MOPAC internal coordinates of N, CA, C and O (Angstrom, degrees):
PM7 1SCF
backbone

  N    0.0000 0     0.00 0     0.00 0    0    0    0
  C    1.4272 1     0.00 0     0.00 0    1    0    0
  C    1.5424 1   110.20 1     0.00 0    2    1    0
  O    1.2310 1   120.34 1   -43.81 1    3    2    1
  N    1.3944 1   116.95 1   136.19 1    3    2    1
  C    1.3821 1   119.57 1   177.84 1    5    3    2
  C    1.5184 1   116.85 1   -54.42 1    6    5    3
  O    1.2310 1   118.43 1   -29.19 1    7    6    5
  N    1.3398 1   120.59 1   150.81 1    7    6    5
  C    1.4359 1   118.16 1  -176.42 1    9    7    6
  C    1.5938 1   118.74 1   -61.57 1   10    9    7
  O    1.2310 1   118.48 1   141.11 1   11   10    9
  N    1.2759 1   120.50 1   -38.89 1   11   10    9
  C    1.4366 1   123.36 1   179.52 1   13   11   10
  C    1.6008 1   112.74 1   -60.67 1   14   13   11
  O    1.2310 1   121.84 1   124.25 1   15   14   13
  N    1.3094 1   114.07 1   -55.75 1   15   14   13
  C    1.4987 1   115.67 1   175.70 1   17   15   14
  C    1.5355 1   111.61 1   -58.65 1   18   17   15
  O    1.2310 1   119.53 1   144.68 1   19   18   17
  N    1.2781 1   118.51 1   -35.32 1   19   18   17
  C    1.4300 1   122.79 1  -179.33 1   21   19   18
  C    1.5038 1   112.25 1   -63.89 1   22   21   19
  O    1.2310 1   123.21 1   136.45 1   23   22   21
  N    1.3419 1   111.46 1   -43.55 1   23   22   21
  C    1.5205 1   118.29 1   178.34 1   25   23   22
  C    1.5311 1   115.16 1   -65.66 1   26   25   23
  O    1.2310 1   123.95 1   142.08 1   27   26   25
  N    1.3974 1   110.03 1   -37.92 1   27   26   25
  C    1.5377 1   116.94 1   175.33 1   29   27   26
  C    1.5359 1   110.27 1   -64.37 1   30   29   27
  O    1.2310 1   121.18 1   135.87 1   31   30   29
  N    1.3362 1   115.34 1   -44.13 1   31   30   29
  C    1.4834 1   121.69 1  -177.79 1   33   31   30
  C    1.4948 1   109.59 1   -65.12 1   34   33   31
  O    1.2310 1   120.26 1   133.05 1   35   34   33
  N    1.3613 1   117.11 1   -46.95 1   35   34   33
  C    1.4124 1   122.07 1  -178.55 1   37   35   34
  C    1.4826 1   111.56 1   -64.53 1   38   37   35
  O    1.2310 1   119.92 1   144.81 1   39   38   37
  N    1.3757 1   117.76 1   -35.19 1   39   38   37
  C    1.4342 1   120.48 1   178.73 1   41   39   38
  C    1.5839 1   112.28 1   -67.64 1   42   41   39
  O    1.2310 1   122.77 1   142.20 1   43   42   41
  N    1.3434 1   112.31 1   -37.80 1   43   42   41
  C    1.4739 1   117.25 1   176.81 1   45   43   42
  C    1.5080 1   110.43 1   -64.02 1   46   45   43
  O    1.2310 1   120.31 1   130.87 1   47   46   45
  N    1.3060 1   117.01 1   -49.13 1   47   46   45
  C    1.4499 1   121.21 1   178.55 1   49   47   46
  C    1.5154 1   112.94 1   -57.47 1   50   49   47
  O    1.2310 1   120.85 1   135.37 1   51   50   49
  N    1.3346 1   115.97 1   -44.63 1   51   50   49
  C    1.4592 1   120.30 1   179.10 1   53   51   50
  C    1.5263 1   108.56 1   -63.43 1   54   53   51
  O    1.2310 1   118.33 1   138.17 1   55   54   53
  N    1.3072 1   120.80 1   -41.83 1   55   54   53
  C    1.3575 1   124.26 1  -178.64 1   57   55   54
  C    1.5204 1   115.52 1   -66.62 1   58   57   55
  O    1.2310 1   121.17 1   146.94 1   59   58   57
  N    1.3064 1   115.38 1   -33.06 1   59   58   57
  C    1.4792 1   120.24 1   169.12 1   61   59   58
  C    1.5150 1   114.72 1   -67.43 1   62   61   59
  O    1.2310 1   121.69 1   138.24 1   63   62   61
  N    1.3181 1   114.38 1   -41.76 1   63   62   61
  C    1.4743 1   123.11 1   176.85 1   65   63   62
  C    1.5570 1   111.48 1   -62.13 1   66   65   63
  O    1.2310 1   122.48 1   141.71 1   67   66   65
  N    1.3834 1   112.85 1   -38.29 1   67   66   65
  C    1.4959 1   120.35 1  -178.46 1   69   67   66
  C    1.5610 1   105.96 1   -70.03 1   70   69   67
  O    1.2310 1   118.71 1   142.34 1   71   70   69
  N    1.2189 1   120.07 1   -37.66 1   71   70   69
  C    1.4883 1   123.57 1  -177.70 1   73   71   70
  C    1.5165 1   108.13 1   -68.14 1   74   73   71
  O    1.2310 1   120.78 1   141.85 1   75   74   73
  N    1.3253 1   116.12 1   -38.15 1   75   74   73
  C    1.4333 1   121.53 1  -176.30 1   77   75   74
  C    1.4946 1   113.85 1   -80.52 1   78   77   75
  O    1.2310 1   122.24 1   130.95 1   79   78   77
  N    1.3935 1   113.32 1   -49.05 1   79   78   77
  C    1.4953 1   119.92 1  -173.21 1   81   79   78
  C    1.5378 1   113.15 1  -105.87 1   82   81   79
  O    1.2310 1   118.23 1   176.20 1   83   82   81
  N    1.2702 1   120.98 1    -3.80 1   83   82   81
  C    1.3905 1   122.78 1  -178.41 1   85   83   82
  C    1.5632 1   110.66 1    63.40 1   86   85   83
  O    1.2310 1   121.90 1    44.95 1   87   86   85
  N    1.2866 1   113.97 1  -135.05 1   87   86   85
  C    1.5151 1   119.59 1  -179.28 1   89   87   86
  C    1.4816 1   113.38 1   -63.00 1   90   89   87
  O    1.2310 1   120.98 1   161.16 1   91   90   89
  N    1.3410 1   115.74 1   -18.84 1   91   90   89
  C    1.5593 1   119.57 1   177.30 1   93   91   90
  C    1.4897 1   109.01 1   -63.90 1   94   93   91
  O    1.2310 1   120.44 1   161.18 1   95   94   93
  N    1.2927 1   116.76 1   -18.82 1   95   94   93
  C    1.5404 1   116.43 1   178.08 1   97   95   94
  C    1.4747 1   111.68 1   -64.74 1   98   97   95
  O    1.2310 1   118.81 1   150.10 1   99   98   97
  N    1.3120 1   119.87 1   -29.90 1   99   98   97
  C    1.4596 1   123.62 1   177.76 1  101   99   98
  C    1.5476 1   112.69 1   -62.27 1  102  101   99
  O    1.2310 1   120.53 1   154.13 1  103  102  101
  N    1.3487 1   116.60 1   -25.87 1  103  102  101
  C    1.3666 1   121.41 1   179.03 1  105  103  102
  C    1.5535 1   111.43 1   -94.01 1  106  105  103
  O    1.2310 1   120.63 1   142.75 1  107  106  105
  N    1.3032 1   116.40 1   -37.25 1  107  106  105
  C    1.4966 1   123.82 1  -175.79 1  109  107  106
  C    1.5628 1   110.81 1   -75.60 1  110  109  107
  O    1.2310 1   120.33 1   137.18 1  111  110  109
  N    1.3194 1   116.98 1   -42.82 1  111  110  109
  C    1.4818 1   120.43 1  -169.68 1  113  111  110
  C    1.5819 1   110.81 1   -64.78 1  114  113  111
  O    1.2310 1   118.34 1   138.75 1  115  114  113
  N    1.2562 1   120.78 1   -41.25 1  115  114  113
  C    1.5033 1   117.41 1  -179.01 1  117  115  114
  C    1.5863 1   109.40 1   -65.47 1  118  117  115
  O    1.2310 1   119.17 1   143.50 1  119  118  117
  N    1.3345 1   119.18 1   -36.50 1  119  118  117
  C    1.4249 1   119.22 1   176.85 1  121  119  118
  C    1.5710 1   113.63 1   -67.66 1  122  121  119
  O    1.2310 1   121.65 1   142.42 1  123  122  121
  N    1.3558 1   114.44 1   -37.58 1  123  122  121
  C    1.4348 1   121.65 1   176.40 1  125  123  122
  C    1.5756 1   107.04 1   -63.77 1  126  125  123
  O    1.2310 1   119.51 1   136.06 1  127  126  125
  N    1.2733 1   118.53 1   -43.94 1  127  126  125
  C    1.4472 1   124.30 1  -179.01 1  129  127  126
  C    1.5626 1   111.42 1   -62.44 1  130  129  127
  O    1.2310 1   121.20 1   131.15 1  131  130  129
  N    1.3181 1   115.31 1   -48.85 1  131  130  129
  C    1.4529 1   121.10 1  -176.46 1  133  131  130
  C    1.5888 1   107.48 1   -64.60 1  134  133  131
  O    1.2310 1   120.75 1   137.60 1  135  134  133
  N    1.3373 1   116.18 1   -42.40 1  135  134  133
  C    1.5259 1   121.89 1   177.66 1  137  135  134
  C    1.4791 1   109.42 1   -60.68 1  138  137  135
  O    1.2310 1   117.70 1   142.35 1  139  138  137
  N    1.2940 1   121.99 1   -37.65 1  139  138  137
  C    1.4566 1   125.60 1  -173.59 1  141  139  138
  C    1.5903 1   104.53 1   -76.11 1  142  141  139
  O    1.2310 1   121.40 1   139.24 1  143  142  141
  N    1.3287 1   114.93 1   -40.76 1  143  142  141
  C    1.5987 1   119.56 1   179.35 1  145  143  142
  C    1.5512 1   108.39 1   -62.03 1  146  145  143
  O    1.2310 1   121.40 1   140.53 1  147  146  145
  N    1.3270 1   114.92 1   -39.47 1  147  146  145
  C    1.4888 1   120.99 1  -176.66 1  149  147  146
  C    1.5337 1   107.83 1   -67.06 1  150  149  147
  O    1.2310 1   120.59 1   136.82 1  151  150  149
  N    1.3425 1   116.48 1   -43.18 1  151  150  149
  C    1.4704 1   123.89 1   178.52 1  153  151  150
  C    1.5818 1   108.88 1   -59.54 1  154  153  151
  O    1.2310 1   120.16 1   130.27 1  155  154  153
  N    1.2749 1   117.29 1   -49.73 1  155  154  153
  C    1.4331 1   123.11 1  -173.37 1  157  155  154
  C    1.6501 1   108.93 1   -69.18 1  158  157  155
  O    1.2310 1   121.00 1   146.03 1  159  158  157
  N    1.3536 1   115.70 1   -33.97 1  159  158  157
  C    1.4498 1   120.93 1  -179.67 1  161  159  158
  C    1.5230 1   107.61 1   -68.46 1  162  161  159
  O    1.2310 1   121.15 1   134.09 1  163  162  161
  N    1.3704 1   115.40 1   -45.91 1  163  162  161
  C    1.3660 1   118.03 1  -179.60 1  165  163  162
  C    1.6060 1   114.84 1   -65.78 1  166  165  163
  O    1.2310 1   123.10 1   143.48 1  167  166  165
  N    1.2898 1   111.67 1   -36.52 1  167  166  165
  C    1.4978 1   115.76 1   174.40 1  169  167  166
  C    1.4593 1   112.45 1   -59.59 1  170  169  167
  O    1.2310 1   121.15 1   134.38 1  171  170  169
  N    1.4109 1   115.41 1   -45.62 1  171  170  169
  C    1.4753 1   117.50 1   179.08 1  173  171  170
  C    1.5117 1   114.17 1   -63.01 1  174  173  171
  O    1.2310 1   122.24 1   139.31 1  175  174  173
  N    1.4292 1   113.31 1   -40.69 1  175  174  173
  C    1.4469 1   118.23 1   178.77 1  177  175  174
  C    1.5549 1   112.10 1   -61.79 1  178  177  175
  O    1.2310 1   119.60 1   143.14 1  179  178  177
  N    1.2164 1   118.37 1   -36.86 1  179  178  177
  C    1.4787 1   123.03 1  -179.94 1  181  179  178
  C    1.5672 1   110.30 1   -64.64 1  182  181  179
  O    1.2310 1   121.66 1   147.66 1  183  182  181
  N    1.2983 1   114.43 1   -32.34 1  183  182  181
  C    1.5282 1   117.56 1  -178.56 1  185  183  182
  C    1.5065 1   109.82 1   -96.31 1  186  185  183
  O    1.2310 1   117.63 1   165.80 1  187  186  185
  N    1.2474 1   122.11 1   -14.20 1  187  186  185
  C    1.3896 1   124.65 1   179.91 1  189  187  186
  C    1.5692 1   119.83 1   -95.30 1  190  189  187
  O    1.2310 1   122.87 1   144.82 1  191  190  189
  N    1.3294 1   112.11 1   -35.18 1  191  190  189
  C    1.4728 1   114.91 1  -173.50 1  193  191  190
  C    1.5489 1   110.89 1  -137.76 1  194  193  191
  O    1.2310 1   121.81 1   -13.78 1  195  194  193
  N    1.2404 1   114.14 1   166.22 1  195  194  193
  C    1.5464 1   121.19 1   175.19 1  197  195  194
  C    1.5342 1   105.33 1   -76.83 1  198  197  195
  O    1.2310 1   119.83 1   -27.31 1  199  198  197
  N    1.3353 1   117.94 1   152.69 1  199  198  197
  C    1.4802 1   119.76 1   176.95 1  201  199  198
  C    1.5052 1   115.43 1   -50.26 1  202  201  199
  O    1.2310 1   118.53 1   -52.66 1  203  202  201
  N    1.2413 1   120.41 1   127.34 1  203  202  201
  C    1.5525 1   120.22 1  -176.54 1  205  203  202
  C    1.5575 1   109.66 1   -73.92 1  206  205  203
  O    1.2310 1   119.20 1   160.16 1  207  206  205
  N    1.2624 1   119.12 1   -19.84 1  207  206  205
  C    1.4975 1   120.96 1   173.66 1  209  207  206
  C    1.4956 1   112.00 1  -134.20 1  210  209  207
  O    1.2310 1   122.61 1   -32.15 1  211  210  209
  N    1.3622 1   112.60 1   147.85 1  211  210  209
  C    1.4761 1   118.29 1  -174.72 1  213  211  210
  C    1.5116 1   112.69 1   -56.78 1  214  213  211
  O    1.2310 1   119.65 1   142.64 1  215  214  213
  N    1.3519 1   118.27 1   -37.36 1  215  214  213
  C    1.4546 1   120.64 1  -178.25 1  217  215  214
  C    1.5078 1   111.64 1   -64.29 1  218  217  215
  O    1.2310 1   117.56 1   160.40 1  219  218  217
  N    1.3379 1   122.25 1   -19.60 1  219  218  217
  C    1.4273 1   125.26 1  -178.73 1  221  219  218
  C    1.5650 1   112.75 1   -83.90 1  222  221  219
  O    1.2310 1   121.07 1   167.96 1  223  222  221
  N    1.3018 1   115.57 1   -12.04 1  223  222  221
  C    1.5261 1   120.32 1  -173.71 1  225  223  222
  C    1.5540 1   108.34 1   -56.53 1  226  225  223
  O    1.2310 1   117.15 1   133.35 1  227  226  225
  N    1.3533 1   123.03 1   -46.65 1  227  226  225
  C    1.4581 1   118.43 1   178.82 1  229  227  226
  C    1.5056 1   115.62 1   -55.27 1  230  229  227
  O    1.2310 1   121.94 1   140.16 1  231  230  229
  N    1.3911 1   113.88 1   -39.84 1  231  230  229
  C    1.4349 1   116.43 1   178.97 1  233  231  230
  C    1.5604 1   114.22 1   -59.83 1  234  233  231
  O    1.2310 1   121.96 1   136.84 1  235  234  233
  N    1.3568 1   113.85 1   -43.16 1  235  234  233
  C    1.4115 1   122.89 1   177.53 1  237  235  234
  C    1.5245 1   111.56 1   -59.37 1  238  237  235
  O    1.2310 1   122.23 1   132.61 1  239  238  237
  N    1.4046 1   113.33 1   -47.39 1  239  238  237
  C    1.5011 1   120.39 1   179.28 1  241  239  238
  C    1.5052 1   111.42 1   -63.16 1  242  241  239
  O    1.2310 1   119.71 1   136.45 1  243  242  241
  N    1.3250 1   118.16 1   -43.55 1  243  242  241
  C    1.4494 1   122.07 1   179.12 1  245  243  242
  C    1.4741 1   110.32 1   -57.51 1  246  245  243
  O    1.2310 1   119.62 1   136.61 1  247  246  245
  N    1.3653 1   118.34 1   -43.39 1  247  246  245
  C    1.5028 1   118.20 1  -178.34 1  249  247  246
  C    1.5322 1   109.70 1   -74.39 1  250  249  247
  O    1.2310 1   118.24 1   138.79 1  251  250  249
  N    1.2724 1   120.96 1   -41.21 1  251  250  249
  C    1.4705 1   120.23 1   177.36 1  253  251  250
  C    1.5097 1   112.13 1   -56.23 1  254  253  251
  O    1.2310 1   121.95 1   134.56 1  255  254  253
  N    1.3717 1   113.87 1   -45.44 1  255  254  253
  C    1.4120 1   116.91 1  -177.62 1  257  255  254
  C    1.4942 1   112.10 1   -65.74 1  258  257  255
  O    1.2310 1   117.15 1   151.81 1  259  258  257
  N    1.3504 1   123.02 1   -28.19 1  259  258  257
  C    1.3869 1   127.31 1   172.81 1  261  259  258
  C    1.4686 1   111.03 1   -56.21 1  262  261  259
  O    1.2310 1   118.87 1   141.86 1  263  262  261
  N    1.3198 1   119.75 1   -38.14 1  263  262  261
  C    1.4747 1   125.56 1  -168.32 1  265  263  262
  C    1.5499 1   109.16 1   -78.82 1  266  265  263
  O    1.2310 1   120.55 1   150.40 1  267  266  265
  N    1.3969 1   116.55 1   -29.60 1  267  266  265
  C    1.3840 1   111.99 1  -173.02 1  269  267  266
  C    1.6278 1   112.28 1  -130.25 1  270  269  267
  O    1.2310 1   118.15 1   167.57 1  271  270  269
  N    1.3147 1   121.14 1   -12.43 1  271  270  269
  C    1.3946 1   123.33 1  -173.82 1  273  271  270
  C    1.4920 1   111.07 1   -98.62 1  274  273  271
  O    1.2310 1   119.07 1   130.17 1  275  274  273
  N    1.3690 1   119.38 1   -49.83 1  275  274  273
  C    1.4471 1   118.34 1  -174.02 1  277  275  274
  C    1.5391 1   105.36 1  -154.63 1  278  277  275
  O    1.2310 1   118.92 1   -66.11 1  279  278  277
  N    1.3615 1   119.67 1   113.89 1  279  278  277
  C    1.4358 1   118.25 1  -172.11 1  281  279  278
  C    1.5472 1   109.46 1   -78.52 1  282  281  279
  O    1.2310 1   118.40 1  -177.96 1  283  282  281
  N    1.3017 1   120.65 1     2.04 1  283  282  281
  C    1.4847 1   123.75 1   176.62 1  285  283  282
  C    1.5467 1   112.38 1  -103.27 1  286  285  283
  O    1.2310 1   120.84 1  -170.28 1  287  286  285
  N    1.2700 1   115.99 1     9.72 1  287  286  285
  C    1.4936 1   119.03 1   174.75 1  289  287  286
  C    1.4063 1   114.99 1  -140.12 1  290  289  287
  O    1.2310 1   119.81 1   -15.90 1  291  290  289
  N    1.4118 1   117.97 1   164.10 1  291  290  289
  C    1.4070 1   121.35 1   179.49 1  293  291  290
  C    1.5569 1   119.44 1    67.88 1  294  293  291
  O    1.2310 1   122.19 1  -130.85 1  295  294  293
  N    1.3922 1   113.42 1    49.15 1  295  294  293
  C    1.4306 1   121.61 1  -174.75 1  297  295  294
  C    1.5911 1   111.75 1   -82.86 1  298  297  295
  O    1.2310 1   121.75 1   160.17 1  299  298  297
  N    1.3312 1   114.25 1   -19.83 1  299  298  297
  C    1.4478 1   118.92 1   179.97 1  301  299  298
  C    1.4955 1   112.71 1   -62.56 1  302  301  299
  O    1.2310 1   120.16 1   -50.75 1  303  302  301
  N    1.3374 1   117.29 1   129.25 1  303  302  301
  C    1.4577 1   123.36 1   178.05 1  305  303  302
  C    1.5068 1   110.16 1  -103.83 1  306  305  303
  O    1.2310 1   120.78 1   130.93 1  307  306  305
  N    1.3351 1   116.12 1   -49.07 1  307  306  305
  C    1.4943 1   122.65 1  -173.62 1  309  307  306
  C    1.5513 1   107.64 1  -104.80 1  310  309  307
  O    1.2310 1   120.85 1   168.01 1  311  310  309
  N    1.3052 1   115.98 1   -11.99 1  311  310  309
  C    1.5429 1   120.76 1  -176.78 1  313  311  310
  C    1.4742 1   110.30 1  -157.19 1  314  313  311
  O    1.2310 1   118.40 1   -21.80 1  315  314  313
  N    1.2920 1   120.66 1   158.20 1  315  314  313
  C    1.4529 1   122.69 1   172.98 1  317  315  314
  C    1.5158 1   113.15 1  -107.61 1  318  317  315
  O    1.2310 1   122.00 1  -168.32 1  319  318  317
  N    1.3150 1   113.78 1    11.68 1  319  318  317
  C    1.5161 1   121.00 1  -177.90 1  321  319  318
  C    1.5117 1   109.38 1   -59.34 1  322  321  319
  O    1.2310 1   120.17 1   131.56 1  323  322  321
  N    1.3652 1   117.27 1   -48.44 1  323  322  321
  C    1.5405 1   118.61 1  -177.68 1  325  323  322
  C    1.5287 1   111.06 1   -66.97 1  326  325  323
  O    1.2310 1   119.97 1   143.51 1  327  326  325
  N    1.3698 1   117.66 1   -36.49 1  327  326  325
  C    1.4804 1   118.87 1   178.37 1  329  327  326
  C    1.4786 1   110.27 1   -63.89 1  330  329  327
  O    1.2310 1   119.94 1   143.07 1  331  330  329
  N    1.3336 1   117.71 1   -36.93 1  331  330  329
  C    1.4764 1   120.85 1   178.91 1  333  331  330
  C    1.5344 1   108.25 1   -66.42 1  334  333  331
  O    1.2310 1   120.87 1   133.24 1  335  334  333
  N    1.3383 1   115.93 1   -46.76 1  335  334  333
  C    1.4248 1   122.34 1  -176.73 1  337  335  334
  C    1.5450 1   113.08 1   -64.15 1  338  337  335
  O    1.2310 1   119.14 1   137.12 1  339  338  337
  N    1.2652 1   119.24 1   -42.88 1  339  338  337
  C    1.4121 1   120.78 1  -178.39 1  341  339  338
  C    1.5827 1   115.09 1   -98.40 1  342  341  339
  O    1.2310 1   120.83 1  -173.13 1  343  342  341
  N    1.3468 1   116.01 1     6.87 1  343  342  341
  C    1.4746 1   116.13 1   169.73 1  345  343  342
  C    1.4997 1   109.18 1    78.17 1  346  345  343
  O    1.2310 1   119.23 1  -153.38 1  347  346  345
  N    1.3555 1   119.08 1    26.62 1  347  346  345
  C    1.4674 1   118.40 1   179.08 1  349  347  346
  C    1.5333 1   111.58 1  -112.63 1  350  349  347
  O    1.2310 1   121.37 1  -157.97 1  351  350  349
  N    1.3365 1   114.99 1    22.03 1  351  350  349
  C    1.5081 1   119.67 1  -175.63 1  353  351  350
  C    1.5441 1   107.37 1   -85.40 1  354  353  351
  O    1.2310 1   121.99 1   -40.72 1  355  354  353
  N    1.3000 1   113.79 1   139.28 1  355  354  353
  C    1.4689 1   117.25 1   169.28 1  357  355  354
  C    1.4991 1   113.70 1   -75.21 1  358  357  355
  O    1.2310 1   119.28 1   -33.29 1  359  358  357
  N    1.2561 1   118.98 1   146.71 1  359  358  357
  C    1.4579 1   119.12 1   167.36 1  361  359  358
  C    1.5412 1   113.29 1   -71.94 1  362  361  359
  O    1.2310 1   121.44 1   -89.57 1  363  362  361
  N    1.2589 1   114.85 1    90.43 1  363  362  361
  C    1.5107 1   122.12 1  -169.56 1  365  363  362
  C    1.6220 1   109.88 1   -66.24 1  366  365  363
  O    1.2310 1   120.56 1   164.11 1  367  366  365
  N    1.2641 1   116.53 1   -15.89 1  367  366  365
  C    1.4900 1   115.63 1   177.54 1  369  367  366
  C    1.4898 1   110.79 1   -83.53 1  370  369  367
  O    1.2310 1   118.46 1   158.06 1  371  370  369
  N    1.3563 1   120.54 1   -21.94 1  371  370  369
  C    1.4706 1   123.02 1  -179.40 1  373  371  370
  C    1.6172 1   108.79 1  -102.57 1  374  373  371
  O    1.2310 1   118.94 1   150.65 1  375  374  373
  N    1.2066 1   119.63 1   -29.35 1  375  374  373
  C    1.4423 1   119.83 1  -176.39 1  377  375  374
  C    1.4797 1   113.00 1   -81.98 1  378  377  375
  O    1.2310 1   120.33 1   -49.16 1  379  378  377
  N    1.3105 1   116.98 1   130.84 1  379  378  377
  C    1.4885 1   120.46 1   179.72 1  381  379  378
  C    1.5327 1   106.74 1  -108.51 1  382  381  379
  O    1.2310 1   121.53 1   -33.46 1  383  382  381
  N    1.3592 1   114.68 1   146.54 1  383  382  381
  C    1.4670 1   120.44 1   174.03 1  385  383  382
  C    1.4485 1   109.55 1   -78.29 1  386  385  383
  O    1.2310 1   123.50 1   -37.64 1  387  386  385
  N    1.3762 1   110.90 1   142.36 1  387  386  385
  C    1.4883 1   117.81 1   167.53 1  389  387  386
  C    1.4641 1   111.61 1   -89.40 1  390  389  387
  O    1.2310 1   119.47 1   -75.53 1  391  390  389
  N    1.2576 1   118.62 1   104.47 1  391  390  389
  C    1.5127 1   124.12 1  -170.16 1  393  391  390
  C    1.5014 1   112.37 1   -55.07 1  394  393  391
  O    1.2310 1   119.49 1   145.13 1  395  394  393
  N    1.4052 1   118.58 1   -34.87 1  395  394  393
  C    1.4571 1   121.39 1  -176.36 1  397  395  394
  C    1.5252 1   109.01 1   -75.14 1  398  397  395
  O    1.2310 1   119.86 1   144.02 1  399  398  397
  N    1.3946 1   117.88 1   -35.98 1  399  398  397
  C    1.4591 1   119.56 1   177.33 1  401  399  398
  C    1.5987 1   110.76 1   -70.53 1  402  401  399
  O    1.2310 1   121.52 1   146.37 1  403  402  401
  N    1.3446 1   114.69 1   -33.63 1  403  402  401
  C    1.4460 1   115.10 1  -178.85 1  405  403  402
  C    1.5197 1   112.21 1   -70.57 1  406  405  403
  O    1.2310 1   121.34 1   148.06 1  407  406  405
  N    1.4244 1   115.04 1   -31.94 1  407  406  405
  C    1.4735 1   118.25 1   173.99 1  409  407  406
  C    1.5340 1   110.76 1   -66.94 1  410  409  407
  O    1.2310 1   119.48 1   147.65 1  411  410  409
  N    1.2570 1   118.59 1   -32.35 1  411  410  409
  C    1.5177 1   121.01 1   172.67 1  413  411  410
  C    1.4559 1   114.62 1   -63.38 1  414  413  411
  O    1.2310 1   120.50 1   150.94 1  415  414  413
  N    1.3829 1   116.65 1   -29.06 1  415  414  413
  C    1.4527 1   119.32 1  -175.15 1  417  415  414
  C    1.5283 1   109.78 1   -84.86 1  418  417  415
  O    1.2310 1   118.68 1   167.08 1  419  418  417
  N    1.3066 1   120.12 1   -12.92 1  419  418  417
  C    1.4156 1   123.68 1  -174.20 1  421  419  418
  C    1.5067 1   113.49 1   -78.20 1  422  421  419
  O    1.2310 1   117.52 1   -32.90 1  423  422  421
  N    1.2767 1   122.33 1   147.10 1  423  422  421
  C    1.4749 1   127.14 1  -174.73 1  425  423  422
  C    1.5404 1   110.75 1   -80.42 1  426  425  423
  O    1.2310 1   121.88 1   165.73 1  427  426  425
  N    1.3573 1   114.01 1   -14.27 1  427  426  425
  C    1.5385 1   115.31 1  -172.14 1  429  427  426
  C    1.5386 1   109.63 1   -68.34 1  430  429  427
  O    1.2310 1   120.10 1   180.00 1  431  430  429

């Protein structure tokens, strides 16, 4: 997202947090912002590169499957914890990736 709309949106979110939590917003907002930046970075990495470690392959596959297999599953971008908790996890042992569709999802 471009800087100016990002600043406007961040200011609005901070203002709402300040109205709700008062001075606690000064502690909560930086954590919220860092968490959101980590989420965005991980999402970009999944679409830009192959997994850097073998143990990350299921996360990449889960996210790719979400884009073309079933829009109601695989919402986890930086973790599969929530998919497991809410029952939206793909059975990664049974599901195979479509190599052509994965290429279409990549930013390269």
